[in-house]
N, C-alpha and C positions, 0 to 999 in steps of 0.2 A: 351425832353431832354433823356429820357432813351430808346425811339426809336432810337436816335441818337448814344447812347453808345451801342446800342445793335448791330446797323448796321455796326457801325466802328470796333468793336472787336469780333463780334461773326463769326463763321467757317459757310460759305455757303455751305451746303452739300445738296445733292439731295438723295431721298430715293431709293437708288439702294442697288446691292447686296452687296457691299463691306461694305456700313454702316449697312446693317441688320446683317451682319456676323459679324461684329466686336460689335454690341449690343450684339447679342446673346452669343459670347464668353465671353462679359464682364459679362454677367449674370450669365452664366454656372460658371464662375469663383467665383462670390459672392455668389451662393449657394454651390458650392463644400466647400467653406470655412466656410459657415455656417453648412454644415455638419460635418467637421472637429470640430468645435467648440462645438455644441451641441449633435448630435446624435452619434460621435463616442465614447466618453465616455460612454455613457448609454450601447452601444454595447458592449465594454469592460467589464464594471462591470457584465452584463449579461453573456459574457463568462466566468467570473470568477466563477459565480455562477454555469454554468453547469460543469465548471472543477470539482468543489466541489460536485455535483452530480454524476459525472460519478467516481470520486475517491470513493466516497461513496459506489456506486452500484459495484465497482470493489473489494474493501474491504469484502463487504458482499458476494458476488459470490466467493472470495478465501476461506473465512472461511467456505461457503457450500462445497466447493470441498474438502478442508480438513478433515472436518467431514466425508464426504462419503468415502474416503480413509482409516479411521481408523476400521479397520478390524481385529478381533481377532481370525480368523481359524488357526487352527493347530499352536499353539504357546504356549511356556513354560509359567508358572505362571506368572514370571518376566516380560518377554515380554507383554503378556496380561496386566498387571498392569501398564506398561507403556504407552500401547494403550490407556486404559481406563482413566490413567490421563490426557493425551494429550485430549482424546475425550470429557470428562466432563468440561476440562478448554475450548475447542472450544463451547460447548454446553453453558456455561456461558456467552461467550464472544459473541455469536450470539444473546442470548436473551438480553444482554446489548446493543447492537448495534439495533436491532431492535426496542426497546423500547426509544431510545435515538437518532434515527438516526437524526433527525432535528435539535437536538440542538448541534451535534458535529461540532467543528470548523475544519477547514482544518489542521491545527496541530495535531488535535486530531486524525483526519484521517490517516494522515501521519504515527503516531505513532502506531495505530493500525496496518497500512500496514505494517509497519517494525517488528512488534512482530509477524505478520501472515506469512513474509518470514521467520525468524527464525523457526518458528514452521513448515514450509513448510521445509526446510532443514532437520529438524528431520525425518519428515513423509518420505520424500525421502529417507533418510538413511536405512530404513526399508526394502526397496525394496533390497538392498545389504545383507541383515541380520547383518547389525550393528545397534544395541541398546544403548542406554545411561546407562541403568541399566543392568548390568550382574552379576551373581554368581560368588562369588570369590571363587574359590577351589585351596586346595593344597593337594600332594599326602602325606598322613599321615604315610604310610609305613616306610619310611626310621626312623621316630620318634619312631614308635612303636616297631620297631626291636632294636633300641638303648636302649629305655626303658628296653625291656626284656633282653637284654645282661647284663644291669646294676642289674637289679633283680635277674638274673641267679647268677652274681657275688657276690651280697650281700648274697644270698641262700647259695651259697658254703662256705661263711666266716663265717656265721652263724654255720653249721653244722660240719665246720672243726675244 
């Protein structure tokens, strides 16, 4: 009975080029679908891990570059103070990043990156001799002259 059903409803194909090609293409499609289902998500997770690693390395390198740009040659005391303040902050940040590098999440790395970009803008403004801390001065000459005139006027009143 089985032989009768098989002979009546089965496709009688010879092992020719077309059959082998169809089987090969079907097998390739099945293997590609298995790749998409199982291996591709693993690759994407690994790529995200690499993204985190690359971001971490970029932040560390940026901190080192900024620390190297903090030089105090031929500056006023206020400018040296600003540079030392930034340099000490970068030193503390570099120590923190090196000690906790593996524990940092991608969000924390992005936050560090944005902070370093703000510091980078400050450091780059130093090239144009623009500092955040500047000595406020004003001309006291007119005030002193006005006080002297008042004092002279008072002296004339007292002696007259």
